[in-house]
C-alpha positions in Angstrom: -6.4 4.9 -50.0 -6.3 1.7 -48.0 -9.4 0.8 -46.0 -9.5 1.9 -42.3 -8.8 -0.9 -39.9 -11.2 -1.5 -37.0 -9.8 -0.4 -33.6 -8.0 -3.1 -31.7 -9.7 -3.8 -28.4 -8.0 -4.3 -25.1 -9.2 -6.5 -22.3 -10.2 -3.5 -20.2 -13.9 -3.4 -19.3 -15.8 -1.0 -17.2 -19.0 -2.5 -15.7 -21.1 0.5 -15.0 -24.5 1.7 -13.9 -26.8 2.3 -16.9 -26.1 6.1 -17.3 -25.5 8.2 -20.3 -21.8 8.0 -21.3 -20.0 10.5 -23.5 -20.4 9.4 -27.1 -16.7 9.5 -28.0 -15.9 7.2 -25.1 -18.4 4.4 -25.0 -17.1 3.0 -28.2 -18.5 -0.5 -27.9 -21.7 -1.5 -26.1 -24.6 -3.8 -27.0 -28.2 -2.7 -26.7 -29.4 -2.9 -23.1 -25.9 -3.7 -21.9 -24.3 -2.1 -18.9 -20.8 -3.0 -20.0 -18.7 -0.3 -21.6 -15.5 -1.0 -23.4 -12.9 1.4 -24.7 -10.3 1.0 -27.4 -6.6 1.7 -26.8 -7.0 5.0 -28.5 -9.9 6.4 -26.4 -9.3 4.8 -23.0 -6.7 7.3 -21.8 -9.1 10.2 -22.5 -12.0 8.4 -20.8 -10.4 7.1 -17.6 -11.2 10.1 -15.6 -14.6 11.1 -16.9 -16.9 8.3 -15.7 -19.4 9.7 -13.3 -18.3 9.3 -9.6 -19.3 6.0 -8.0 -20.9 4.7 -11.3 -18.7 1.7 -12.0 -19.5 -1.7 -10.5 -16.4 -3.5 -11.8 -13.3 -2.4 -13.5 -11.3 -5.0 -15.3 -7.7 -4.4 -16.3 -6.4 -7.6 -17.9 -2.9 -7.9 -19.3 -2.0 -4.2 -19.5 1.3 -3.4 -21.2 4.0 -4.5 -18.8 6.7 -2.0 -20.0 9.2 -4.6 -18.9 12.3 -2.5 -19.6 13.5 -0.7 -16.4 13.6 2.7 -18.0 10.0 2.3 -19.2 8.3 1.1 -16.0 7.1 4.6 -15.3 4.6 4.2 -18.2 2.8 1.3 -16.6 -1.0 1.8 -16.1 -1.4 0.6 -12.5 0.1 3.4 -10.4 -1.0 5.4 -7.4 -2.6 7.9 -9.8 -4.6 5.2 -11.5 -5.7 3.8 -8.1 -7.1 7.3 -7.3 -9.0 7.5 -10.5 -10.4 4.0 -10.0 -11.4 4.8 -6.5 -13.4 7.8 -7.7 -15.1 5.8 -10.5 -15.9 2.6 -8.5 -18.9 2.6 -6.2 -18.4 1.4 -2.6 -18.3 -2.4 -2.8 -17.2 -2.3 -6.4 -14.4 -4.6 -7.6 -11.2 -3.9 -9.4 -9.9 -7.0 -11.2 -6.3 -7.2 -12.5 -4.4 -9.9 -14.4 -0.9 -10.1 -15.8 1.7 -12.7 -16.8 4.7 -10.5 -15.7 5.6 -11.3 -12.1 7.4 -8.1 -11.4 4.4 -6.1 -12.7 2.1 -8.2 -10.6 4.2 -7.5 -7.5 4.1 -3.8 -8.3 0.3 -3.9 -8.7 0.1 -5.5 -5.2 2.3 -2.8 -3.7 0.4 0.0 -5.3 -3.1 -1.4 -4.6 -2.3 -2.4 -1.0 -1.1 1.1 -0.3 -4.1 2.8 -2.1 -6.6 4.4 0.2 -10.1 3.2 -0.4 -9.2 -0.3 -1.5 -8.9 -3.6 0.3 -7.9 -7.1 -0.9 -10.6 -9.4 -2.0 -8.4 -12.4 -1.8 -6.1 -14.2 0.7 -2.6 -15.3 0.0 -0.3 -14.0 -2.7 -2.7 -14.1 -5.7 -6.4 -14.2 -6.3 -8.1 -17.2 -8.0 -8.7 -16.8 -11.7 -11.8 -14.8 -12.4 -14.4 -17.0 -14.1 -15.7 -14.1 -16.2 -12.3 -13.5 -17.8 -12.0 -14.8 -21.3 -8.7 -16.2 -22.6 -6.9 -13.3 -24.3 -4.1 -13.6 -26.9 -1.8 -12.0 -24.2 -2.7 -14.8 -21.8 -2.1 -17.5 -24.4 1.2 -16.0 -25.3 2.3 -15.8 -21.6 1.3 -19.4 -21.0 3.1 -20.5 -24.2 6.2 -18.9 -22.8 5.8 -20.7 -19.5 4.8 -17.6 -17.5 2.3 -17.9 -14.6 -0.8 -15.8 -14.8 -1.4 -13.7 -11.7 -4.8 -12.4 -10.8 -5.7 -9.7 -8.3 -9.0 -8.4 -7.0 -9.6 -5.4 -4.8 -12.9 -4.1 -3.3 -13.7 -0.4 -3.0 -14.0 0.3 0.7 
């Protein structure tokens, strides 16, 4: 039997208050850390179970763009997602988004501008690159293909 591979991590991070998180969901933390990360496999199950108003920052960097027209309904950033994020984020908390797909970035702007409980934390079309965001493989690939990286930031009102 081949050895099990370690889970592949996404760039999604939940910066949260130091509370007890369900064991199957907090799959990678460091001792004393208040940053929780989820793998691709567990994140969908965990999105809605964080305690209300317990997350300081939610980072969604380079989610799957589902670039084919018939697949765009599978994109992560939707009105439903905005509702879940609004419940999880504390007032004043930050939702940070980044993508290299322009049409997805524009969809994110439309969704988040219309989402109740959020307001833009930037002026103009796009936010400045978040200093805390590490360079991911998805970002490197997008830059290598000549795509612009678009950042967004929204505050929980």
